[in-house]
KOLMITOR-636887 format. One record per residue (C-alpha): x, y, z; residue in one letter; residue number from 1. Coordinates in nm, 3 decimals. Example, Ala and Ser with C-alpha at 12.3 -4.5 7.8 and 13.67 -1.06 7.14 Angstrom:
BEGIN
1.230:-0.450:0.780:A:1
1.367:-0.106:0.714:S:2
END
This chain:
BEGIN
10.888:9.817:10.342:M:1
11.145:10.079:10.410:E:2
11.527:10.112:10.398:Q:3
11.683:10.158:10.736:V:4
12.044:10.151:10.669:A:5
12.280:10.099:10.384:D:6
12.189:9.776:10.213:G:7
11.915:9.687:10.476:V:8
11.540:9.704:10.449:W:9
11.276:9.646:10.694:L:10
10.942:9.487:10.638:L:11
10.686:9.545:10.923:R:12
10.369:9.339:10.950:G:13
10.088:9.164:11.148:D:14
9.969:9.298:11.475:A:15
10.017:9.681:11.504:R:16
10.287:9.621:11.229:K:17
10.515:9.532:11.511:S:18
10.654:9.207:11.354:M:19
10.987:9.274:11.173:N:20
11.157:9.094:10.888:V:21
11.493:9.238:10.751:Y:22
11.633:9.205:10.410:F:23
12.013:9.241:10.364:L:24
12.184:9.319:10.041:E:25
12.404:9.022:9.937:D:26
12.588:8.983:9.596:E:27
12.288:9.068:9.362:G:28
12.007:8.939:9.593:G:29
11.905:8.953:9.962:V:30
11.934:8.751:10.272:V:31
11.624:8.756:10.502:Q:32
11.702:8.784:10.852:F:33
11.416:8.662:11.088:D:34
11.090:8.537:10.925:A:35
10.806:8.720:11.104:G:36
10.474:8.566:11.110:T:37
10.283:8.332:10.866:K:38
10.059:8.611:10.747:S:39
10.364:8.815:10.627:M:40
10.456:8.538:10.382:T:41
10.305:8.709:10.059:K:42
10.451:9.044:10.130:K:43
10.796:8.897:10.234:A:44
10.807:8.708:9.893:K:45
10.710:9.025:9.707:A:46
10.979:9.230:9.896:A:47
11.251:8.972:9.819:A:48
11.162:8.964:9.464:K:49
11.167:9.352:9.427:Q:50
11.519:9.347:9.592:L:51
11.668:9.105:9.339:G:52
11.566:8.767:9.481:G:53
11.603:8.588:9.796:L:54
11.915:8.371:9.864:K:55
11.849:8.223:10.215:R:56
11.670:8.291:10.528:V:57
11.862:8.322:10.866:V:58
11.656:8.283:11.171:L:59
11.735:8.514:11.461:G:60
11.572:8.246:11.673:H:61
11.295:7.993:11.624:A:62
10.998:8.114:11.824:H:63
10.666:8.127:11.638:A:64
10.663:8.494:11.554:D:65
11.011:8.476:11.401:H:66
10.992:8.168:11.193:R:67
10.652:8.220:11.043:G:68
10.731:8.271:10.672:T:69
11.044:8.055:10.659:A:70
10.883:7.728:10.551:P:71
10.724:7.889:10.245:A:72
11.007:8.100:10.123:M:73
11.161:7.837:9.879:G:74
11.521:7.877:9.993:V:75
11.762:7.744:10.248:P:76
11.705:7.824:10.615:V:77
11.987:7.851:10.850:H:78
11.999:7.919:11.230:C:79
12.225:7.879:11.538:H:80
12.295:7.499:11.610:P:81
12.115:7.551:11.946:A:82
11.795:7.648:11.776:E:83
11.757:7.367:11.543:V:84
11.558:7.157:11.780:P:85
11.301:7.410:11.823:D:86
11.304:7.527:11.452:A:87
11.236:7.169:11.344:E:88
10.962:7.119:11.620:S:89
10.604:7.140:11.531:D:90
10.523:7.314:11.864:A:91
10.431:7.684:11.847:S:92
10.532:7.729:12.216:I:93
10.887:7.648:12.310:A:94
10.907:7.388:12.594:P:95
11.089:7.629:12.830:Y:96
10.822:7.900:12.808:M:97
10.589:7.947:13.102:D:98
10.301:8.176:12.996:I:99
10.141:8.135:13.347:S:100
10.416:8.370:13.466:E:101
10.274:8.657:13.263:L:102
10.139:8.931:13.518:P:103
9.843:9.034:13.312:W:104
9.563:8.769:13.287:A:105
9.426:8.852:12.935:P:106
9.773:8.792:12.793:A:107
9.795:8.443:12.966:R:108
9.489:8.319:12.766:W:109
9.538:8.516:12.441:L:110
9.902:8.445:12.371:Y:111
9.867:8.075:12.307:P:112
9.617:8.143:12.026:T:113
9.821:8.402:11.889:L:114
10.131:8.210:11.883:M:115
9.948:7.929:11.682:R:116
9.816:8.181:11.451:R:117
10.163:8.330:11.389:W:118
10.337:8.014:11.337:D:119
10.412:7.884:10.998:G:120
10.496:7.545:11.130:G:121
10.820:7.348:11.167:Q:122
11.116:7.451:10.943:V:123
11.368:7.233:10.772:K:124
11.717:7.369:10.870:I:125
11.964:7.333:10.591:D:126
12.273:7.476:10.769:G:127
12.392:7.649:11.083:T:128
12.564:7.985:11.174:V:129
12.749:8.063:11.489:A:130
12.941:8.343:11.661:E:131
13.175:8.529:11.428:D:132
13.036:8.368:11.112:D:133
12.965:8.620:10.828:E:134
12.614:8.697:10.688:V:135
12.587:8.953:10.412:A:136
12.865:9.164:10.547:G:137
12.761:9.130:10.910:F:138
12.929:8.938:11.184:R:139
12.715:8.686:11.373:V:140
12.695:8.735:11.753:V:141
12.544:8.478:11.989:H:142
12.300:8.630:12.248:F:143
12.155:8.331:12.441:P:144
11.888:8.384:12.704:G:145
11.557:8.463:12.545:H:146
11.631:8.154:12.338:A:147
11.934:7.922:12.363:P:148
12.051:7.996:12.004:G:149
11.932:8.356:11.963:L:150
12.182:8.546:11.739:I:151
12.208:8.901:11.611:G:152
12.407:9.060:11.324:L:153
12.671:9.331:11.388:W:154
12.813:9.568:11.133:R:155
13.110:9.766:11.259:E:156
13.138:10.017:10.987:S:157
12.814:10.202:11.096:D:158
12.762:10.033:11.421:R:159
12.440:9.872:11.314:L:160
12.307:9.584:11.529:A:161
12.011:9.363:11.405:I:162
11.922:9.172:11.699:V:163
11.587:8.986:11.681:S:164
11.458:8.958:12.038:D:165
11.783:9.031:12.244:V:166
11.580:9.343:12.354:V:167
11.212:9.435:12.320:Y:168
11.090:9.785:12.214:L:169
10.732:9.673:12.317:I:170
10.595:9.544:12.644:D:171
10.634:9.171:12.605:S:172
10.396:9.098:12.886:A:173
10.095:9.304:12.761:R:174
10.033:9.220:12.405:L:175
10.295:9.415:12.230:G:176
10.221:9.769:12.355:R:177
10.497:10.003:12.252:P:178
10.742:10.117:12.531:L:179
10.787:10.488:12.580:P:180
11.014:10.641:12.323:A:181
11.383:10.568:12.379:G:182
11.336:10.281:12.620:E:183
11.427:9.906:12.569:A:184
11.348:9.596:12.775:S:185
11.474:9.251:12.834:V:186
11.199:9.014:12.732:P:187
10.967:8.905:13.006:H:188
11.095:8.584:13.192:P:189
10.793:8.401:13.083:A:190
10.934:8.375:12.739:W:191
11.292:8.304:12.837:A:192
11.504:7.990:12.816:W:193
11.729:8.161:13.079:N:194
11.646:8.513:13.192:H:195
11.977:8.573:13.364:G:196
12.163:8.501:13.047:K:197
11.911:8.722:12.854:A:198
12.029:9.016:13.080:K:199
12.383:8.926:13.030:D:200
12.315:8.935:12.650:S:201
12.169:9.272:12.655:V:202
12.496:9.390:12.843:R:203
12.690:9.218:12.564:K:204
12.497:9.430:12.307:L:205
12.551:9.738:12.502:A:206
12.932:9.671:12.508:A:207
12.924:9.696:12.125:L:208
12.807:10.059:12.173:E:209
12.562:10.046:11.878:P:210
12.445:10.353:11.697:A:211
12.133:10.183:11.570:T:212
11.948:9.869:11.710:V:213
11.713:9.708:11.489:C:214
11.513:9.465:11.695:A:215
11.243:9.201:11.623:G:216
10.952:9.420:11.699:H:217
10.889:9.803:11.638:E:218
11.087:10.054:11.468:K:219
11.467:10.087:11.504:P:220
11.613:10.251:11.820:L:221
11.868:10.519:11.736:R:222
12.062:10.757:11.955:G:223
12.393:10.880:12.088:E:224
12.338:10.695:12.430:N:225
12.221:10.364:12.336:L:226
12.482:10.190:12.558:R:227
12.322:10.352:12.851:E:228
11.977:10.273:12.735:T:229
12.065:9.894:12.706:L:230
12.254:9.889:13.029:E:231
11.952:10.059:13.201:R:232
11.721:9.797:13.057:A:233
11.935:9.514:13.171:A:234
11.909:9.643:13.524:E:235
11.553:9.723:13.529:K:236
11.376:9.443:13.370:Y:237
END
């Protein structure tokens, strides 16, 4: 676990340590944003305890590699209203995903097994959050596309965006290989509820002009020209 910003800690785990769980300081405890994979549960519980205790989990979205620890954390779980059906489903692969579209054959047969291994199972949702709600000092932003109810968190004071899978800093079609330094991408259409809206959401993120982007996979992306990086990703991928 490492502190990546004021009051924000990142726990990385699972394959290549590329699965991310964030803990946000919140009135004597922490809020967990995104829930990583099932194998991260023990470390997530330990991290939350170390940081003063867990108050709630907020899902960036309900894909298997982002809800994995949620059923076992023992606190209320919240998500965007559009994610409730998938969060409470026992399916490890969302109905809109079409893994057959992945261009690399090994990924097409490995990913279904990996998704089942990563998944902690269906999650009881105790409440919802939507655009402009507040979570631990951050503003909720709705970024639909990769998933219908995908959300990110935005803090104006230091221009910090924690965005789940709005952008990928890994190759989402080739088993999570890191992208070249300083690059970002829109998740592959095989994973998308609506790929066109996913590209629009990357442009929406770019318009915020973030100084730091903390995504669902890999280390944070920092730099002076992140708007250009994100706009380039929306055009290229």
